[in-house]
N, C-alpha and C positions, 0 to 999 in steps of 0.2 A: 587980829585976829589971826590963829596960830591955824598952816597949813592943814589940813586932812595927807592922809599915808597913801594912794591909789594902788588897787594893785590889782591890775588887767588881766581878766582868763581869758590863752588864747593859745592855742594849742592843733597841734592836725591831727589825724583820727585817722588812721585805715579799719574800710568795711565789709566786710562780704555778705553775699543775697545767697539763698540755701545752700551756703555755706563753700560759696562759688567765691573766690577774690574780684572783692569790685575795683581793683588799680590803682595807676595814677590821678587824682582828676585836675582839675583846674583850682585855683588857690583859692578861689569859694569857696572849696572843701564842700562840707554838708551844710547846708540852708535847712531851716530844722523852722517850719510853717505855720500856723493852724488862721483859724476861722472860727468862727463862731458865727452860728445861728441863730436866727430872731426874728424872730414876730412882729414890727413897730404898730403902739398904739396909737393910732395919729390922723385918724379922722373921725372928730369930734366933734360937735355941735359946739358946747364950750367955746371950746380951742382950735379950732380948724383945725388945720393938716399941725399942726404943731407936736412930736411927738413923748408926751405925758406918760409912754411907760409904755414897755417892750415887754415879749415871752419867748423868753430862756429857750431855743430849743438843737441844743447839743454843740457839736465842734468839731473840728473834722482839721484833720493834724498831716501834712504833707513832707516830704522831704525832699530837695532837689538840689541835683549836684551832676556835671558834666564833666565825661571819662575822657580819659587823654589818651589808654590804650584799649584797644580790645581785646577786654575781658572778658572773661570764660560767665563771667556776671553781667556786663552790658550785655553780653549775647544773648542770653537767655533770658534778659528781662525783656528783647526788644520782641525775643520768638514766643515769649509766654503764655499765648492763650492758647499760639499755632505749632505747637512743638508734641512730639510726640518718643518713649525711650529712647535715646543710645541718639537725639537730635541737642538735646537744649544744651549738649558743654560739645557738641561739635567746632564750635569756632566759626561756625561757617553763617550765615546771615541769610538763610533760605526760607521766608515763611512762609509758613499751610494754614489756605483758613480751615481751621475745624472749632465742634469745641464752641460753637454757636449755641445762644441759648441754657449756656452752664457759668455757676454762679462768683462769682469773682471771687470770694474767699479758696475758692477749689483752686489756685490757679499760685495764690497768697504763701511766701515764706517766709524763716528768718531774717531780720534782713542785724546786724549787729552793727552796732561801730564802737571801736576801741580806743581811746587819749593814746596817742604815741610818747608823750611827759609823761613825767612823772615829779619831776621838782623844778621850779613850784608844783604842783599838781593842774590838772586842767579839770573841770567839773564840767558836765559831770565825765569821768572814771571811762561810762561806757553808757548804752542809749539798744536796748536790744527792742523790736516789732517784732509780736508773732508772725501779723500778719500784712508781709508791706505788700506790696504790687502795683503793678503798673499805673497810672490815675488814672480813673475812667477821664474817656474825652480830649485826655490832653495831648498830646503830638511832640515828634524827637526829629528834627533833623541831623544829616550828618553831611557834610563838600564832603564829594570825588574830585578831589586834586592834589593836586601833590604840597599839597597844607597836615598840618598835624586831625586827625581823625575827635572833630571835638561830639563827644553825643551827650545832650544832653537829656537828661532824666526826668522826673516828674514819678513818686511813690505817691501812695496813701496809703496809711497807716491807719487798716482796718481794727478797729478798739474786740478785744478780745475779752475773757476772762478771767484771773488770773487772784492766788491771795496773797496780802500786807501783811505782815501785824496780824495773824491771824482773823482777817475779816475777805471778803469774797467782794472784786470789788475789777467795775468793768472801766481798761485801759484803751486804751492806742501802742504803749511802750510804760516800760519803766527803764531806769537810772537806777547808775548806782557810783 
């Protein structure tokens, strides 16, 4: 039996949020994840608690990253809901309790990830999420110590409508 040829796909990405650079990340880079919502049909007379069907209830896409530089995008994300004009990009973390009760998408910005290796080509070449924001109920911590400040962030990619091949669809992101 002949062995098959395996062509692994790898390569780093650079990213921006609200056109601000994300900076250097941990070696894990950007982790794209999805969770599918579903309602289980599993409480029946005939089958007890056996899963016999499920109802699809949508999906949630997230991006996880760990920043290693105190770049303006990381600070801007941490101050996403408590910032006013001028404070978003000052590079300082002084969170303000503002905007309570405002819709999440009001603060969402474009996340653009671009592959920096071209040969062999990294797939996808780019990922654009128009509505990327700090994930609801997510936690971020960083050490105030002599070690490198690692800033873990979870972003949610909120769906929006766009036109693909002359058809309007709801997507959390597009790729090229």
